[in-house]
C-alpha positions in Angstrom: 0.0 0.0 0.0 2.9 2.4 0.8 4.2 1.8 -2.7 1.0 2.8 -4.2 0.8 5.9 -2.1 4.3 6.9 -3.2 3.7 6.3 -6.9 -0.1 6.2 -7.4 -2.0 3.2 -8.5 -1.6 3.6 -12.3 2.2 4.1 -12.1 2.8 1.1 -9.8 3.7 -2.0 -11.5 3.2 -5.6 -10.3 7.0 -6.1 -10.6 7.5 -3.2 -8.2 5.0 -4.5 -5.7 6.6 -8.0 -5.9 10.1 -6.6 -5.3 8.9 -4.5 -2.3 7.2 -7.6 -0.9 10.2 -9.7 -1.4 8.4 -12.0 -3.9 8.9 -13.0 -7.5 6.4 -11.5 -9.9 5.2 -15.1 -10.6 4.7 -15.7 -6.9 2.6 -12.5 -6.6 0.6 -13.3 -9.7 -0.3 -16.8 -8.1 -2.2 -14.9 -5.4 -3.4 -11.9 -7.4 -3.6 -12.6 -11.2 -4.2 -8.9 -12.0 -3.2 -5.6 -10.5 -6.9 -4.7 -10.0 -7.5 -7.9 -7.8 -4.3 -7.1 -5.9 -5.5 -3.5 -5.1 -9.0 -4.7 -3.9 -7.3 -7.4 -1.8 -5.0 -5.0 -0.1 -7.9 -2.7 0.7 -10.1 -5.5 2.0 -7.2 -6.8 4.2 -6.8 -3.2 5.6 -10.4 -3.0 6.6 -10.2 -6.4 8.4 -7.2 -5.3 10.3 -8.8 -2.0 11.3 -12.0 -3.6 12.5 -10.2 -6.4 14.5 -7.8 -3.9 16.1 -10.4 -1.4 17.0 -12.9 -3.9 18.4 -10.1 -5.6 20.5 -9.1 -2.3 22.0 -12.6 -1.0 22.8 -14.0 -4.4 23.7 -17.4 -3.7 22.2 -18.9 -2.0 19.1 -19.8 1.5 19.9 -18.4 5.0 19.3 -15.4 4.2 21.6 -14.5 1.5 19.0 -14.4 4.3 16.4 -12.3 6.5 18.6 -9.9 3.6 19.1 -9.6 3.2 15.4 -8.7 6.8 15.0 -6.1 6.4 17.7 -4.7 3.3 15.8 -4.6 5.3 12.5 -2.6 8.0 14.1 0.2 5.5 14.6 0.5 4.5 10.9 0.6 7.6 8.6 1.8 5.5 5.6 -1.3 3.3 5.5 -3.6 6.3 6.1 -1.9 8.2 3.2 -2.4 5.1 0.8 -6.1 5.0 1.8 -6.6 8.6 1.3 -4.9 8.7 -2.1 -6.9 5.6 -3.4 -10.2 6.9 -2.0 -9.6 10.2 -3.8 -8.6 8.4 -7.1 -11.5 6.1 -6.9 -13.9 8.9 -8.0 -12.3 8.9 -11.5 -13.9 7.0 -14.3 -13.2 3.4 -14.6 -10.9 3.4 -11.4 -10.6 -0.3 -10.3 -11.3 0.6 -6.7 -14.4 2.6 -7.4 -16.9 -0.3 -6.8 -14.9 -1.3 -3.6 -15.3 2.3 -2.2 -18.9 2.7 -3.2 -19.7 -0.6 -1.4 -17.5 0.3 1.5 -19.0 3.6 2.2 -22.6 2.1 2.1 -21.5 -0.6 4.6 -19.7 2.0 6.7 -22.8 4.4 6.8 -25.1 1.5 7.8 -22.7 0.3 10.5 -22.1 3.8 11.9 -26.0 4.4 12.1 -26.3 1.1 14.0 -23.6 2.1 16.4 -25.2 5.5 16.9 -28.7 4.0 17.4 -27.3 1.4 19.9 -25.6 4.2 21.9 -28.0 7.1 21.5 -31.3 5.7 20.5 -33.5 6.7 17.6 -32.7 10.4 17.9 -29.4 12.0 18.8 -29.4 14.8 21.3 -29.1 17.4 18.6 -32.1 16.0 16.8 -30.6 14.0 14.0 -31.4 10.4 13.3 -28.6 7.9 13.3 -29.0 7.6 9.5 -28.5 11.3 9.0 -25.6 11.6 11.3 -23.8 8.5 9.9 -22.5 10.2 6.7 -21.3 13.1 8.9 -19.4 10.7 11.1 -17.8 9.0 8.1 -16.9 12.4 6.6 -15.3 13.6 9.8 -13.1 10.5 10.1 -11.8 10.8 6.5 -11.6 14.6 6.5 -9.6 14.6 9.7 -7.2 12.1 8.2 -6.6 14.3 5.2 -5.9 17.4 7.4 -3.7 15.4 9.8 -1.6 14.1 6.8 -1.2 17.7 5.5 -0.5 19.3 8.9 0.1 16.9 11.8 1.4 19.5 14.0 -1.8 21.6 13.8 -4.4 18.8 13.7 -4.6 16.5 16.6 -6.7 13.8 15.0 -7.7 11.6 17.9 -8.7 14.6 20.2 -10.5 16.3 17.3 -12.6 13.2 16.6 -13.7 12.9 20.2 -14.6 16.5 20.1 -17.0 15.7 17.3 -18.4 12.8 19.2 -19.1 15.2 22.0 -20.8 17.5 19.6 -23.1 14.6 18.5 -23.8 14.0 22.2 -22.3 10.4 22.1 -18.9 9.1 23.1 -16.6 10.6 25.7 -15.2 13.8 24.3 -11.6 14.4 25.0 -11.5 12.0 27.9 -12.7 14.5 30.5 -16.3 13.6 30.5 -17.3 16.5 28.2 -19.2 14.3 25.8 -21.5 13.0 28.5 -22.0 16.5 30.0 -23.0 17.9 26.6 -25.3 15.1 26.0 -27.0 15.7 29.3 -27.4 19.4 28.6 -28.8 18.8 25.2 -31.3 16.2 26.7 -32.5 18.8 29.2 -33.1 21.5 26.5 -31.6 21.7 23.0 -30.6 25.1 21.8 -32.3 27.2 19.0 -32.3 25.4 15.6 -31.4 22.0 16.9 -34.8 20.5 17.3 -35.4 19.3 13.7 -31.7 18.5 12.9 -32.0 20.6 9.7 -29.1 22.4 8.0 -28.6 20.4 4.9 -31.4 18.5 3.4 
């Protein structure tokens, strides 16, 4: 994945991947007959690692699991860079990873909605449903990764993500209980404009 991040998918050859992995090109082709299959296989493996690592760290599947995943990603900028490059490239026509990312984001949105419903119920403190909040949660995770890659000294990715969870009224904020406090405040009486969760329709 790091090789693809360095050169871009289209400029990365199977021979170069095999050399970096310490394999012969024939050995690599035995497992992945085409470069497209290699790319999708690498992305799927990365997702499995992410889910397993975050679930093991948090112990259960809720917003803390997502926060643990952000913590984990902050320790491996190379893989995050590769994912970010490939996700951006996948919007181009006929990109081999486009179908993967379309499917992935549908699954991610559904999973995040489930997490939010389990933790916050059918309506979040700010008035949004889990289904409306889920795309925002996914966008924040990927957007923070991009900003962190560009300026890691200015963007503290794990803390910023917990701040967003606190704004949603779920999770634990920066670890000082702020998320729960804000959730309690919102439950007692939401501020102006928050009742219908509108803003973008």
